[in-house]
C-alpha positions in Angstrom: 93.7 108.7 97.9 91.0 110.6 99.2 90.7 108.4 102.3 92.5 110.1 105.1 92.9 106.5 106.8 94.6 105.0 103.6 97.0 108.2 103.4 97.7 107.6 107.2 98.8 104.1 106.7 100.8 105.0 103.5 102.8 107.3 105.8 103.5 104.8 108.4 104.5 102.4 105.7 107.2 104.8 104.7 109.0 104.1 108.0 108.8 100.5 107.4 110.1 101.0 103.6 113.1 102.7 105.2 113.9 100.1 107.4 113.6 97.4 104.5 115.9 99.5 102.4 118.6 99.3 105.1 118.0 95.6 105.5 118.6 95.0 101.8 121.7 97.3 101.8 123.2 95.0 104.6 121.9 92.0 102.8 123.7 93.1 99.6 126.6 94.0 101.3 126.7 90.5 103.0 126.0 89.0 99.3 123.2 87.2 101.3 120.7 85.0 99.5 117.8 87.0 100.5 118.7 90.3 98.6 117.0 89.9 95.6 113.8 88.9 97.4 114.1 92.1 99.6 114.5 94.2 96.6 111.2 92.9 95.2 109.3 93.4 98.2 110.7 97.0 98.1 109.5 97.6 94.8 106.0 96.3 95.8 105.7 98.2 99.0 107.0 101.2 97.3 104.2 101.0 94.8 101.6 100.5 97.5 102.7 103.4 99.3 102.5 105.8 96.3 99.0 104.6 95.5 97.8 105.4 99.3 99.5 108.6 99.5 98.7 110.1 96.2 
């Protein structure tokens, strides 16, 4: 995006995405019921970050 604020937000969201990925990994390892929901959230957030930072 050309908007600097949007790009900055996208960069900040990358840290949250990394934390979500770690949480999803732990949830999968524990065979927790939330693993699939976390994976969906990760895909959606990753797409949003891509749009904001392109």
